[in-house]
Structures are given as C-alpha cells and as structure tokens.
C-alpha positions as CSV (number, residue, x, y, z in Angstrom):
1,M,0.0,0.0,0.0
2,E,1.4,3.4,-0.9
3,I,0.2,6.6,0.6
4,P,1.2,10.0,-0.8
5,L,3.8,11.8,1.3
6,E,1.6,14.9,1.4
7,I,-1.1,12.9,3.3
8,L,1.4,11.5,5.8
9,A,2.9,14.9,6.3
10,E,-0.5,16.4,7.0
11,A,-1.1,13.8,9.6
12,G,2.3,14.5,11.2
13,I,3.8,11.1,10.2
14,S,7.5,11.3,9.2
15,P,9.1,9.1,6.5
16,G,10.4,6.0,8.1
17,T,7.8,5.9,10.9
18,R,6.6,2.4,11.6
19,L,2.8,2.1,11.0
20,L,0.2,-0.5,11.9
21,V,-2.6,-0.9,9.4
22,F,-5.9,-2.6,10.3
23,S,-9.6,-2.6,9.8
24,D,-11.7,-1.0,12.5
25,G,-14.6,-3.5,11.8
26,E,-16.8,-0.8,10.2
27,G,-15.1,-1.0,6.8
28,R,-12.5,1.7,7.5
29,I,-8.8,1.2,7.2
30,V,-6.9,2.7,10.1
31,L,-3.2,3.7,10.2
32,R,-1.6,4.0,13.7
33,R,1.9,4.6,14.7
34,V,3.2,1.3,16.1
35,D,4.4,3.0,19.3
36,D,1.0,4.6,19.9
37,A,-0.8,1.3,19.2
38,I,1.4,-0.6,21.6
39,N,0.8,2.0,24.3
40,D,-3.0,1.9,23.8
41,L,-2.9,-1.9,24.0
42,L,-1.0,-1.9,27.2
43,R,-3.1,0.9,28.8
44,E,-6.5,0.1,27.5
45,G,-6.3,-3.4,26.1
46,T,-7.6,-2.2,22.8
47,L,-6.6,-0.2,19.7
C-alpha cells in the first residue's frame, strides 16, 4: 500500500515511521503509529 507523502505529512507522520494498518470493523482502514498502538494496547487493552 502506498500513501502519498503529502497525506502522511499532513497527519504528522514522518518518513520511516513504523505504522500499523488494520480494519476497524466498520469497513474503514486505520493507520496508527506502532508505538501509539502498543501504548494503547498496554493501557486500555484495545486499539
């Protein structure tokens, strides 16, 4: 999957940032920074 750099920059995501891509169950594709996703899993038990 390729995402234009402009979209990533607008979201504050730098080149080389590790991302997790998953479906939220409602048909949307979600991109999360891996570090943010891990912190949410540890704190809340969910993404």
